[in-house]
N, C-alpha and C positions, 0 to 999 in steps of 0.2 A: 941704190939707196934713195929712199924718198927724202925730201927736205923735211926738217923738223916742223911739227905743227906749231902755229902761232895763234894766240887768242884772236878771235874775230874782231873784237872791239878795238884792240891795239892796231890791227891792220887797217881797220876802217878809219881810225883817227889819222894815221899817217897818210892814207889815201886822200882824205878830205883836205888835210893841210896842203898837200902837193897840188891838189886840184884847185884850191882857192888861189894859190900862187900863180898857177898857169892861167887861170881865168882872169886874174887881175892884170897880168901882162897882156893877155889877148884883148881885154877891155880897153887898155890904153891904145893898142893898135887900131881897134875898131873906132874909137873916138876920133883918132887922127884921120882915119879913112873917111868917116862920115863928114867931118869938118871940111876936108879937101874936096869931097864929092859935092857938098852943098855949094862951096865957092865956085867950083867948075860949072855946076848947073846954072848958077846965077849968071856967070859970065856968058855961057852959051845962050841963055835966055835973052841977054842984051844984044848979042851979036846975030843970033839967028833971026830970019824973017818971021813974021807972024804966021801962026799955024804950027809952030814947032813946040808949043807948050806941052803937048802930049809926051814928047821925049823927056822933058824935065820931070813930069809927074811920074813917068815910068821909072826913071833912074831913082827918084826919091822912094818909090814903092819898093824897088829891089833892095835898096839899102835898109829900109825898115824891116822887110821880111828877113834879111840876113841877121839883123840884130835880134829880132824876136826868136829866130831859130837857135841862136847861141844861148839865149836866156832859158829856153825850154830844155835844151840838152843839159845845161848846167844844173837846172833844178832837179833833173832826173838823177844826176850823179851825186849831188850833195844831200839827198834825202837821208834822214836819220838811219843808221845801220840797224839791221834786225836784231832783236834781243836774242841772246844765246843762252841756252839753259835747258834743263829737262822738263820745264813746265809746258803745258799744252799751249800751242800758238807760238812757241819760241823755236829758233833754229837749234837743232840738236848739237851738243858740243862735239866737235870733231876730235878724232884721235888717230894716232899712228901706233900700231902694235903688231905683235907677232900673232899669226893666225894659223890654225891647223885645219886642213881640209881632207884629211885621210891619208896624206902622203907626207910631205915635209912641212915645216913651219916656215911661213913666208910673211914678210912685212906688208901690211895693208894700211890704207888710209880710208876711214869711213866715208868721207865725202866723195871719194872716187868710186864708190861701189854703187851709188844710186843709179837705177836704170828705169825709173818710172813706176816701179811696183811699190806697194806698201812694204815697209820694213818692220819686222817684229824683232826687237832686241830683248833678250832674256838674260838677266844676271842670275847666275847660280853658283853654288858652292858644292863641289863634288862630295863633300862630307855632310851636307845638309840633308836631314831626313825628308823635309818637305820638297827639296829639289829632286830627291829620288823618285817621288811620285809625279812631280811636275814634268819630268823627262818623258814619262809615258803619255801624258796629256799632249805634250809637244809633238810626239810621234803621230798621234791621232789627228791633230790639226794640220800637220805638214802633209799628210796623205790627201787631204781635201783641198788644200790651198797653195801648194808649192809652186804652181804656175803663175799665181797672182801675187804671192807674198814672198819676200826675201827673208830668210831666217838667219839671225846672227845670235849666237850664244856667247856671253862673256863670262869666263870662269874667274871667280874671285876666291880669296881665302879670308874668311871671317876670323877676326881676332878672338877665337874661342879655342880652348884646349881640345885637342882631338881633331881640329880642322886643318891641320897642316897638309898642304897639297904640293904636287909637282906636275910638270908637264906630262910625265908618264901616266900619272893618275887621270889627268884631263883627257888624254888620248884614250885610255881604257874606258872611261865613263862614256865618252862619245861613241866609241866603236863597240862597246860591250865585249871587251876582251879580258882575259885573265889578269887580275891585279888584286892581290890580297888573298886571304885564306879562311875567312869567316872565323877567326880565332879571337877577335876583339883585342888584337895586339897593336893596333895603330896603323896597320897596313891596310890598303884597300880603300874603298869608298864608304860612305855612310858612317862617318866618324871612325873609320878604320875597322869597322865591325863586319863588313860584307865584301865579298868579291865583286868587283865592278862588272864582271860578266853577268851577274844576276840582276842587274838593273832592270826594272820594268820597262816595257815598251821595246820598240825596234831600235837597232843601231841608228844613229843620226848621220845624215849625209851632208849636213850643212856646216858652215864655218864655226869653229870654236876659237875664241880670242883669249889669249893669256893676259889676265889682269891680276896676277897673284900679288903684285905690288900695290893694288888698289888705287892706282893713279887715275884710271878711268872712272872707277866707282866714286871717287871724290868729286870729280867734275859733274857727275850725274846725280850727286846727292843721294846715293844708295841708302835706303832705310833698312834693308835686310834682304834675305833671299828666300824664295825666288822673287824676282822683281821684273816686271814687264813694261816696256814702252813701245808704242807704235808710231812710226814716222810715215809721212806721205812720200811720194816718189821723189821729192826734192829735198828731203831732210828736215821738214818741219814736224815737230811733235804734235800728233793729233790725238793721242790717248796716253795717259800716264796712270798707271795702276793706283798711285797714291791719291789722285785727285778724284775721289769717288763722288764728290758733290757735283761733278760735271757729267756723270754717267747715269744711265738708267739703273735703278736699284739692283744691286747684286750682280752687275755685269762683270764677267771675267774677260781675260784677253782673247779667248776663243770667240766668245759672243761679240766682243768689240770688233774683231777682224771681220766677222760675217756682216755686221751692221755697216761698217765702213766700206766694204766691198759692194754691198747693195746700194749704198748712197752714191758710190762712184759710177754705177751703171747708168 
């Protein structure tokens, strides 16, 4: 069982408070050490014969270098924490959730999946007509970029009549297996009007995450489905479908992936 996720900002605040306390204690020790070293150096200077001034200067230099090193390291650790959110330039919100890879459902943490590749995160609803066609586009993009891009699909349940979903429906949508009977009776995909096996495109071989509770969608400020976000290899958002003002006119997620891959070459 993975430990529960905690907000990055709260963790950062606790870390900074502890670090300041430790640094303050270390500063007192350094001050005492510096004062004692200076006194000892002065005494040595008085007792040693002429020509030993170099030793005193060397001792003082080492002390100064030590203090400077402590300051540099401290400044690195107490830098402001990265912004967390779905906006471009922010660290993607982390999550722990159950994911389906074609076998069993297993618990995963997003931040532990990063492997240096770009990450395409797609939010979809198995009953959403637009997601029905988006799935085919995802299949096409995957065929050409799977070695350079990690695909993660997050299945949500929009609060709309006819969009009730289950894990069985998510599995059938991903795998293109029999689920529903095309009778418009609420079973199956596409608002319960189609058999999931008839979804356009090939079966998907990547991870599908269960977010039927919409807990992840809330953190990611989901505006609707389908919705795509691209992360770099360390989890920073580099493309958000909703931030069209930052993109070339009309750029979709497939074109964005190709552009980002070319820029990374």
